[in-house]
N, C-alpha and C positions, 0 to 999 in steps of 0.2 A: 419551435417553429415560429417564424415571423412572417405570416402571410397577411398583407393588408386586407381589411374588410371595410367595405363602404356601408356604414351603419345607416345612412340616409336611404339606402335602397329598400323599398317596400314601406317607407314611412307613411305614404299616402293611404295605406291600407289599415292604419291604426286609428281607432276612435277612442275617445275618452268618456267614461261614464262618471257622472258627478251627481251627488244628492243636492237637491234644490228645495229650500223651504218655500212652500206655497205662498206664505205671507210676503215673500220678496218678489213675487211675480206680478205682472200687470193685472188690473182688475178683471178684465175679460177672461184671462187664463185662470185666475182664482175662482171665478164664478163657475167655470167648467171643470174644476178639479175633483168634483164628486166627493167632497168631504175629506179628501186626503190632506194631511198636513205636510207631507213631503212627496216630491216627485223625483224622477231621475232624468237628467238631461244627457243626451249623447252628442258629443262635439267632435268635429274634425280636427286635424292637426293645426289648422290656422285659428281655431277657436270658434268657428261657426257652428251654431246649434243645428243639428240635423233632426233631432227628435226629442220629445218630452213624453215620458211614459210613467205609468203608475208604480212600477216596482223595478228593483235592480235586476232581478232575474229576466224580466221582459226586455230590459235594455240590452242585456248580453245576448239573448236569443235573437233580437232584432238585428244586432250588429253581425252576428254569425250567419244569419240567413242571407245577409247581403255581402258575404265574403269579406267581412271586416274583422279585425282583431280588436276586441274591447279591452281597455285597460282602465282600472279604477283610479280615480283622482280623490285624494283624501283632503 
């Protein structure tokens, strides 16, 4: 069966979860990191950062609570 499928449909509902080293963040963010060495950033499809949270599970919960589909970035 060869039915065309538009893969771009719904792409705006995907967010990307990425581990971020606290040492690589601006000083004001490092100061408020609460002793964490790693945080998790949630980004939209264009690369804009939507959130920065303490752990991966929280990043996924946050995305799903906002009707977004989280995808891990390695």
